[in-house]
C-alpha positions as a Markdown table, in Angstrom:
| # | Residue | x | y | z |
|---|---|---|---|---|
| 1 | Met | 92.5 | 48.0 | -15.1 |
| 2 | Ala | 93.1 | 45.2 | -17.6 |
| 3 | Gln | 96.1 | 43.8 | -19.3 |
| 4 | Arg | 96.7 | 44.0 | -23.0 |
| 5 | Thr | 99.3 | 42.3 | -25.1 |
| 6 | Phe | 100.8 | 44.1 | -28.0 |
| 7 | Lys | 102.9 | 42.6 | -30.7 |
| 8 | Val | 105.0 | 45.4 | -32.1 |
| 9 | Trp | 107.4 | 45.4 | -35.0 |
| 10 | Arg | 110.9 | 46.4 | -34.0 |
| 11 | Gly | 113.8 | 46.9 | -36.4 |
| 12 | Asp | 115.0 | 49.2 | -39.2 |
| 13 | Ala | 115.6 | 49.1 | -43.0 |
| 14 | Asn | 118.0 | 46.2 | -42.6 |
| 15 | Gly | 115.3 | 44.0 | -41.0 |
| 16 | Gly | 113.6 | 43.3 | -37.7 |
| 17 | Glu | 111.0 | 41.2 | -35.9 |
| 18 | Phe | 107.8 | 41.4 | -33.8 |
| 19 | Lys | 108.2 | 41.6 | -30.1 |
| 20 | Glu | 105.4 | 41.1 | -27.5 |
| 21 | Tyr | 104.8 | 43.5 | -24.6 |
| 22 | Thr | 102.0 | 43.2 | -22.0 |
| 23 | Val | 100.9 | 46.4 | -20.2 |
| 24 | Glu | 98.1 | 47.5 | -17.9 |
| 25 | Thr | 95.4 | 49.5 | -19.7 |
| 26 | Gln | 92.5 | 51.7 | -18.6 |
| 27 | Pro | 89.1 | 52.5 | -20.1 |
| 28 | Gly | 89.3 | 55.1 | -22.8 |
| 29 | Met | 92.8 | 54.3 | -23.9 |
| 30 | Val | 93.8 | 54.0 | -27.6 |
| 31 | Val | 96.6 | 52.1 | -29.3 |
| 32 | Leu | 98.9 | 55.1 | -29.1 |
| 33 | Asp | 98.4 | 55.2 | -25.3 |
| 34 | Gly | 99.4 | 51.5 | -25.2 |
| 35 | Leu | 102.6 | 52.2 | -27.2 |
| 36 | His | 103.4 | 55.1 | -24.8 |
| 37 | Arg | 103.0 | 52.8 | -21.9 |
| 38 | Ile | 105.4 | 50.3 | -23.6 |
| 39 | Gln | 107.9 | 53.1 | -24.0 |
| 40 | Ala | 107.6 | 54.0 | -20.3 |
| 41 | Glu | 107.7 | 50.5 | -18.9 |
| 42 | His | 109.5 | 48.1 | -21.3 |
| 43 | Ala | 111.2 | 49.8 | -24.3 |
| 44 | Ser | 112.2 | 53.4 | -24.0 |
| 45 | Asp | 113.8 | 53.2 | -27.4 |
| 46 | Leu | 110.6 | 52.3 | -29.3 |
| 47 | Ala | 110.3 | 54.7 | -32.2 |
| 48 | Val | 106.8 | 55.9 | -33.0 |
| 49 | Arg | 105.7 | 59.2 | -34.6 |
| 50 | Trp | 102.9 | 61.2 | -33.1 |
| 51 | Asn | 101.9 | 64.8 | -32.4 |
| 52 | Cys | 98.4 | 66.0 | -31.7 |
| 53 | Lys | 96.8 | 62.8 | -30.4 |
| 54 | Ala | 93.5 | 64.1 | -31.7 |
| 55 | Gly | 93.2 | 62.6 | -35.1 |
| 56 | Lys | 94.1 | 65.8 | -36.9 |
| 57 | Cys | 97.8 | 65.8 | -37.6 |
| 58 | Gly | 98.1 | 62.5 | -39.4 |
| 59 | Ser | 101.4 | 61.7 | -37.7 |
| 60 | Cys | 100.6 | 58.4 | -35.9 |
| 61 | Ser | 99.7 | 56.4 | -39.0 |
| 62 | Met | 100.5 | 52.7 | -38.6 |
| 63 | Glu | 99.0 | 49.3 | -39.4 |
| 64 | Ile | 97.0 | 47.8 | -36.6 |
| 65 | Asn | 96.0 | 44.2 | -37.0 |
| 66 | Gly | 96.8 | 44.5 | -40.7 |
| 67 | Lys | 94.8 | 47.6 | -41.4 |
| 68 | Pro | 96.1 | 51.2 | -41.8 |
| 69 | Lys | 94.8 | 53.3 | -39.0 |
| 70 | Leu | 95.7 | 56.3 | -36.8 |
| 71 | Gly | 97.1 | 55.0 | -33.5 |
| 72 | Cys | 95.3 | 57.8 | -31.6 |
| 73 | Met | 91.9 | 56.9 | -33.1 |
| 74 | Ala | 92.0 | 53.1 | -32.5 |
| 75 | Arg | 90.3 | 52.6 | -29.2 |
| 76 | Leu | 91.3 | 49.5 | -27.3 |
| 77 | Asn | 87.7 | 48.6 | -26.4 |
| 78 | Thr | 87.1 | 47.9 | -30.2 |
| 79 | Phe | 89.3 | 44.8 | -29.9 |
| 80 | Glu | 88.2 | 41.6 | -28.4 |
| 81 | Pro | 89.1 | 41.0 | -24.8 |
| 82 | Gly | 92.4 | 39.0 | -24.7 |
| 83 | Glu | 93.1 | 39.7 | -28.4 |
| 84 | Thr | 96.7 | 40.5 | -29.2 |
| 85 | Ile | 97.0 | 43.8 | -30.9 |
| 86 | Thr | 99.6 | 43.7 | -33.7 |
| 87 | Val | 101.2 | 47.0 | -34.6 |
| 88 | Gln | 103.6 | 47.5 | -37.5 |
| 89 | Pro | 104.8 | 50.4 | -39.8 |
| 90 | Leu | 103.1 | 51.4 | -43.0 |
| 91 | Lys | 104.1 | 48.9 | -45.7 |
| 92 | Ala | 104.0 | 51.3 | -48.7 |
| 93 | Phe | 107.0 | 53.3 | -47.6 |
| 94 | Pro | 110.6 | 52.6 | -46.5 |
| 95 | Ile | 111.2 | 51.9 | -42.8 |
| 96 | Ile | 113.3 | 54.2 | -40.8 |
| 97 | Arg | 113.0 | 52.5 | -37.4 |
| 98 | Asp | 110.3 | 50.5 | -35.6 |
| 99 | Leu | 107.0 | 52.1 | -36.5 |
| 100 | Val | 108.4 | 55.2 | -38.2 |
| 101 | Thr | 108.5 | 55.2 | -42.0 |
| 102 | Asp | 109.9 | 57.7 | -44.5 |
| 103 | Val | 106.9 | 59.3 | -46.2 |
| 104 | Ser | 108.9 | 62.1 | -47.9 |
| 105 | Trp | 108.1 | 60.5 | -51.3 |
| 106 | Asn | 104.6 | 61.9 | -50.9 |
| 107 | Phe | 105.8 | 65.5 | -50.7 |
| 108 | Glu | 107.8 | 65.1 | -53.9 |
| 109 | Gln | 104.6 | 64.0 | -55.7 |
| 110 | Asn | 102.9 | 67.2 | -54.6 |
| 111 | Lys | 105.6 | 69.2 | -56.4 |
| 112 | Arg | 104.8 | 67.4 | -59.6 |
| 113 | Ile | 101.3 | 68.8 | -59.7 |
| 114 | Ala | 100.8 | 72.2 | -61.3 |
| 115 | Pro | 99.7 | 74.8 | -58.7 |
| 116 | Leu | 96.5 | 76.9 | -58.8 |
| 117 | Lys | 96.4 | 79.3 | -61.7 |
| 118 | Thr | 93.5 | 81.7 | -61.4 |
| 119 | Lys | 91.7 | 83.5 | -64.2 |
| 120 | Pro | 91.8 | 87.3 | -64.3 |
| 121 | Arg | 89.6 | 89.2 | -61.9 |
| 122 | Asp | 86.4 | 90.7 | -63.0 |
| 123 | Ala | 86.3 | 94.4 | -64.1 |
| 124 | Asp | 85.5 | 95.5 | -60.6 |
| 125 | Gly | 88.6 | 93.7 | -59.2 |
| 126 | Asn | 86.8 | 90.8 | -57.6 |
| 127 | His | 86.7 | 87.1 | -58.2 |
| 128 | Arg | 83.3 | 85.5 | -58.2 |
| 129 | Met | 82.4 | 81.9 | -57.6 |
| 130 | Met | 79.1 | 79.9 | -57.3 |
| 131 | Gln | 78.6 | 78.4 | -53.9 |
| 132 | Glu | 78.0 | 75.0 | -55.3 |
| 133 | Asp | 81.4 | 75.1 | -57.0 |
| 134 | Val | 83.0 | 76.0 | -53.6 |
| 135 | Asp | 81.1 | 73.2 | -51.9 |
| 136 | Arg | 82.3 | 70.7 | -54.4 |
| 137 | Val | 86.0 | 71.1 | -53.5 |
| 138 | Gln | 85.6 | 71.9 | -49.8 |
| 139 | Glu | 85.6 | 68.2 | -48.9 |
| 140 | Phe | 89.1 | 67.7 | -50.2 |
| 141 | Arg | 90.5 | 70.4 | -47.9 |
| 142 | Lys | 89.9 | 68.2 | -44.9 |
| 143 | Cys | 92.8 | 65.9 | -45.8 |
| 144 | Ile | 95.3 | 65.6 | -42.9 |
| 145 | Glu | 97.9 | 63.9 | -45.0 |
| 146 | Cys | 98.1 | 60.8 | -42.8 |
| 147 | Phe | 98.8 | 58.8 | -46.0 |
| 148 | Leu | 96.7 | 55.9 | -44.9 |
| 149 | Cys | 95.0 | 56.0 | -48.3 |
| 150 | Gln | 98.5 | 55.8 | -49.9 |
| 151 | Asp | 99.4 | 52.9 | -47.8 |
| 152 | Val | 96.3 | 50.8 | -48.5 |
| 153 | Cys | 96.5 | 51.5 | -52.3 |
| 154 | His | 97.5 | 48.2 | -53.9 |
| 155 | Val | 99.2 | 50.0 | -56.7 |
| 156 | Leu | 101.7 | 51.4 | -54.2 |
| 157 | Arg | 101.6 | 48.8 | -51.4 |
| 158 | Asp | 101.7 | 45.6 | -53.5 |
| 159 | His | 102.9 | 46.6 | -57.0 |
| 160 | Lys | 105.4 | 49.3 | -56.0 |
| 161 | Lys | 104.4 | 51.6 | -58.8 |
| 162 | His | 105.6 | 54.7 | -57.0 |
| 163 | Asp | 107.3 | 55.9 | -60.2 |
| 164 | Gln | 104.0 | 55.7 | -62.2 |
| 165 | Phe | 101.2 | 56.6 | -59.8 |
| 166 | Val | 101.0 | 59.4 | -57.3 |
| 167 | Gly | 98.3 | 57.7 | -55.3 |
| 168 | Pro | 94.9 | 58.5 | -53.8 |
| 169 | Arg | 96.0 | 61.5 | -51.7 |
| 170 | Phe | 97.2 | 63.3 | -54.8 |
| 171 | Met | 94.2 | 62.3 | -56.9 |
| 172 | Ile | 92.5 | 64.4 | -54.2 |
| 173 | Arg | 94.9 | 67.2 | -54.8 |
| 174 | Leu | 94.4 | 67.0 | -58.6 |
| 175 | Ala | 90.6 | 67.1 | -58.2 |
| 176 | Gln | 90.8 | 69.9 | -55.7 |
| 177 | Leu | 92.7 | 72.1 | -58.2 |
| 178 | Asp | 91.0 | 70.9 | -61.4 |
| 179 | Met | 87.5 | 71.5 | -59.9 |
| 180 | His | 88.4 | 74.9 | -58.5 |
| 181 | Pro | 86.0 | 77.4 | -60.1 |
| 182 | Leu | 88.8 | 80.0 | -60.7 |
| 183 | Asp | 91.5 | 77.7 | -62.0 |
| 184 | Thr | 92.7 | 77.8 | -65.6 |
| 185 | Glu | 95.5 | 75.3 | -65.6 |
| 186 | Asp | 95.1 | 72.2 | -67.7 |
| 187 | Arg | 96.3 | 69.1 | -65.7 |
| 188 | Ile | 94.5 | 66.4 | -67.7 |
| 189 | Pro | 97.4 | 65.4 | -69.9 |
| 190 | Ala | 99.7 | 65.1 | -66.9 |
| 191 | Ala | 97.0 | 63.2 | -64.9 |
| 192 | Arg | 96.9 | 60.6 | -67.7 |
| 193 | Lys | 100.5 | 60.3 | -68.7 |
| 194 | Glu | 102.7 | 61.3 | -65.7 |
| 195 | Leu | 100.5 | 61.0 | -62.6 |
| 196 | Gly | 98.9 | 57.7 | -63.5 |
| 197 | Thr | 95.1 | 58.0 | -63.2 |
| 198 | Gly | 94.8 | 54.8 | -65.3 |
| 199 | Trp | 96.4 | 52.7 | -62.6 |
| 200 | Cys | 93.5 | 52.9 | -60.1 |
| 201 | Asn | 90.9 | 50.2 | -60.6 |
| 202 | Ile | 88.4 | 51.8 | -58.1 |
| 203 | Thr | 88.5 | 49.3 | -55.3 |
| 204 | Arg | 87.5 | 52.0 | -52.8 |
| 205 | Cys | 90.0 | 50.8 | -50.2 |
| 206 | Cys | 91.4 | 54.3 | -49.9 |
| 207 | Thr | 88.0 | 55.7 | -49.1 |
| 208 | Glu | 87.4 | 53.0 | -46.4 |
| 209 | Val | 90.5 | 54.0 | -44.4 |
| 210 | Cys | 90.2 | 57.8 | -44.6 |
| 211 | Pro | 89.9 | 59.1 | -41.0 |
| 212 | Glu | 88.2 | 62.3 | -42.4 |
| 213 | His | 85.7 | 60.3 | -44.4 |
| 214 | Ile | 86.6 | 62.0 | -47.6 |
| 215 | Gln | 84.9 | 60.2 | -50.5 |
| 216 | Ile | 88.2 | 59.8 | -52.3 |
| 217 | Thr | 87.1 | 57.4 | -55.0 |
| 218 | Asp | 83.6 | 58.7 | -55.9 |
| 219 | Asn | 84.3 | 62.4 | -55.6 |
| 220 | Ala | 87.9 | 62.7 | -56.7 |
| 221 | Ile | 89.4 | 59.7 | -58.5 |
| 222 | Ile | 86.4 | 58.7 | -60.7 |
| 223 | Pro | 85.8 | 62.3 | -61.8 |
| 224 | Met | 89.5 | 62.7 | -62.7 |
| 225 | Lys | 89.4 | 59.4 | -64.6 |
| 226 | Glu | 86.3 | 60.5 | -66.5 |
| 227 | Arg | 87.9 | 63.8 | -67.5 |
| 228 | Val | 90.9 | 61.8 | -68.9 |
| 229 | Val | 88.6 | 59.5 | -70.8 |
| 230 | Asp | 86.5 | 62.4 | -72.2 |
| 231 | Arg | 89.6 | 64.2 | -73.4 |
| 232 | Phe | 91.6 | 61.3 | -74.9 |
| 233 | Tyr | 89.2 | 58.5 | -75.6 |
| 234 | Asp | 85.9 | 60.2 | -76.6 |
| 235 | Pro | 86.1 | 60.5 | -80.4 |
| 236 | Ile | 83.9 | 63.6 | -80.6 |
| 237 | Ala | 85.8 | 65.4 | -77.7 |
| 238 | Trp | 89.1 | 64.4 | -79.3 |
| 239 | Phe | 88.0 | 65.9 | -82.7 |
| 240 | Ile | 86.8 | 69.1 | -81.1 |
| 241 | Gly | 90.1 | 69.4 | -79.1 |
| 242 | Lys | 92.1 | 69.0 | -82.3 |
| 243 | Val | 90.1 | 71.6 | -84.2 |
| 244 | Phe | 89.5 | 74.2 | -81.5 |
| 245 | Gly | 92.1 | 73.4 | -79.0 |
| 246 | Ser | 91.6 | 71.6 | -75.6 |
| 247 | Lys | 89.8 | 73.5 | -72.8 |
| 248 | Lys | 89.7 | 72.9 | -69.1 |
| 249 | Ser | 86.5 | 71.1 | -68.3 |
């Protein structure tokens, strides 16, 4: 048994402050366990969102010592002995209470993206795809929508461009749909004008915090930015598009 001190943000949309709590901890505990012990022993009204405690639901997203993490995946033994663990809500979204934020904005962004529109089936009634095309988009399906990538994105976190940029999570969504081998929908104009691909300056901070290790920047954002550039800024592609009509690439 060892004691750990947590500095936890308490408050709501009107303001708040950090409060310190010291609890007994055991080997194998994670930050979420510490918060549950604080609830049990010191502050039963502490608001914290969680569900699976297995790193798969994305519910317990928070900022731990200034870095977006899942509370259930942040092991206490990764912190220095005697180090105070500071826990606060995600900064990119409005606070509801304590460690709980309103992330509903993200679900509204998803509605702005055109859904999958498949091409007609082959003459025998089947769809056919190459395995390499399937493999290319499979990675994006691992997203658990913890929104840590959204929180760390400086466009949303620091510059508050929520009305102009959908964020890394939905760059994944765009890429997942646009690279689907059966999809026929053209999302490139929307990606450029409405969804804000140009706002990302490729810092890779979103990739660094992803608990599923999705290569958000290299495999989703950069390819989508390249498609926008090819369509709108490559003079040859622009000419061909004007003469023959744009095609999904």
